[in-house]
C-alpha positions in Angstrom: 130.8 75.6 89.2 128.3 78.3 90.3 125.1 76.9 91.7 121.9 77.1 89.6 119.5 79.4 91.5 115.8 78.3 91.3 113.4 80.8 92.7 110.3 79.1 94.2 107.1 81.1 94.6 103.3 80.8 94.8 100.5 82.5 96.7 99.1 81.3 100.0 97.6 77.8 99.8 99.2 77.0 96.5 101.5 74.2 98.0 104.7 76.1 98.0 105.9 75.0 101.4 105.1 71.4 100.6 107.0 71.7 97.3 110.0 73.3 99.1 110.1 70.3 101.4 110.2 68.0 98.4 113.3 69.8 97.1 114.9 69.5 100.5 114.0 65.8 100.6 115.9 65.4 97.3 119.0 66.8 99.0 118.9 70.4 97.7 119.5 73.3 100.1 116.3 75.4 100.4 116.5 79.0 101.6 113.2 80.3 103.1 112.6 84.1 102.9 109.9 84.0 105.7 112.4 82.1 108.0 115.0 84.7 107.3 112.6 87.5 108.3 111.9 85.6 111.5 115.7 85.4 112.2 116.2 89.2 111.7 113.1 90.0 113.8 114.0 87.5 116.6 116.1 87.8 119.7 119.5 89.1 118.7 118.3 89.6 115.1 119.9 92.3 113.0 116.7 94.3 112.5 115.8 94.5 116.2 118.0 97.5 117.1 117.3 99.7 114.0 113.5 99.0 114.1 113.2 99.5 117.8 114.9 102.8 117.4 112.1 103.9 115.1 109.3 102.2 117.0 110.3 101.5 120.7 107.0 99.9 121.6 107.8 97.0 119.1 110.6 95.8 121.3 109.8 92.7 123.3 111.7 89.9 125.1 111.1 87.8 122.0 112.7 90.4 119.6 110.3 92.5 117.6 106.5 92.3 118.3 104.8 92.0 114.9 101.5 93.2 116.4 103.1 96.4 117.5 104.6 96.9 114.1 101.2 96.3 112.4 99.7 99.0 114.7 102.5 101.4 113.7 102.0 100.6 110.0 98.2 101.3 110.4 98.9 104.6 112.2 101.9 105.9 110.0 101.8 105.9 106.2 105.6 105.9 106.1 106.2 103.0 108.6 106.1 100.1 106.1 108.6 101.7 103.8 110.9 102.5 106.7 110.7 98.9 108.0 111.3 97.5 104.6 114.3 99.7 104.0 115.9 98.1 107.1 114.6 94.5 106.6 115.1 94.0 102.9 118.9 94.5 102.8 119.3 92.2 105.8 117.2 89.5 104.2 119.2 89.9 101.0 122.4 89.5 102.9 121.0 86.4 104.6 120.1 84.9 101.2 123.6 85.8 99.7 125.3 84.1 102.6 123.2 81.0 102.2 124.0 80.8 98.5 127.7 81.4 99.1 127.8 78.6 101.7 125.9 76.1 99.6 127.9 73.4 97.9 125.1 71.9 95.9 124.7 72.3 92.2 121.1 73.7 92.6 120.0 76.0 95.3 116.2 76.6 95.8 115.1 80.0 97.1 111.6 80.0 98.6 110.5 83.6 98.1 106.7 84.4 98.5 107.0 87.9 96.8 109.5 86.8 94.1 107.8 88.6 91.3 106.3 91.4 93.3 109.7 92.5 94.5 111.5 91.9 91.1 113.8 89.3 92.7 113.3 86.9 89.8 115.9 88.9 87.9 118.6 87.3 90.3 117.4 83.8 89.6 118.5 81.4 86.8 114.9 80.1 86.6 111.6 80.4 88.5 109.1 77.8 89.6 105.5 78.8 90.4 103.4 76.6 92.5 99.7 77.0 91.6 96.3 75.3 91.9 92.7 76.2 91.1 91.3 78.9 93.2 88.7 76.6 94.8 91.5 74.2 96.0 93.6 77.1 97.2 90.6 78.5 99.2 89.8 75.0 100.6 93.4 74.5 101.8 93.7 77.9 103.5 90.3 77.7 105.2 91.1 74.1 106.4 94.0 75.5 108.4 91.5 77.3 110.6 93.7 80.4 110.9 91.8 82.9 108.7 88.4 83.7 107.3 87.4 83.8 103.7 87.4 87.6 103.7 90.9 87.7 105.2 92.1 85.4 102.5 90.5 87.6 99.8 92.3 90.6 101.3 95.6 88.9 101.1 95.1 87.8 97.5 94.0 91.3 96.6 97.4 92.5 97.7 99.4 89.9 95.7 100.1 89.7 92.0 97.3 87.7 90.3 98.1 84.1 89.7 97.6 84.5 85.9 100.3 87.2 85.9 102.7 85.0 87.9 102.0 82.2 85.4 103.0 84.5 82.5 106.3 85.4 84.2 107.4 82.0 85.6 109.9 79.8 83.8 108.3 76.6 85.2 104.8 76.0 86.6 103.7 73.1 88.8 100.0 72.4 89.5 100.1 71.1 93.1 97.0 68.9 92.7 98.4 65.9 94.6 101.5 65.1 96.6 102.5 62.3 94.2 102.2 64.4 91.0 104.0 67.3 92.6 106.9 65.1 93.8 107.2 63.5 90.4 107.4 67.0 88.9 110.1 68.1 91.4 112.2 65.1 90.5 111.8 65.7 86.8 112.6 69.4 87.1 115.8 68.6 89.0 116.9 66.2 86.3 116.0 68.7 83.6 118.0 71.5 85.3 121.0 69.2 85.8 120.9 68.1 82.1 120.8 71.7 81.0 123.1 73.2 83.6 125.9 70.6 83.2 125.6 70.4 79.4 
């Protein structure tokens, strides 16, 4: 039987990583798009050679230097599209290999830009992690890694939460660990009941 593909998404500070860990704790394989990007950018990663050929200063002993790539993107209007044309197929191949290797009945795919990139079309269902803006902001600022203005800049580049809510199959409000965990367990049971019916 083909695995049921559940696309997991949500903006920064919405509890997506915590929710992904809950699916893993229930024994489901979870593929992480960000981790896949780190793999292709890292030492020996498939993106290192092709991107270094375009931007030699991005090559470092650790693989690709994201700072140098950001500088290139800021200088060259075509840089981002050129990087994405290399990275996206590699990340897709990483995802496909993960799905093909999985033996579970449900595979969770943690993809931050699921709706922005149209990847939801490849999923059997989608789950959006969401929370009130005040809680989202409090969570992100509590990390101490960015300012309020940096957060607003990131959110301005992402699809609005209301639009994601309209497109998602399932929505979980990540207000507490316990309520989110209960939702995850219920959703797994629901998918299994539907999928095996």
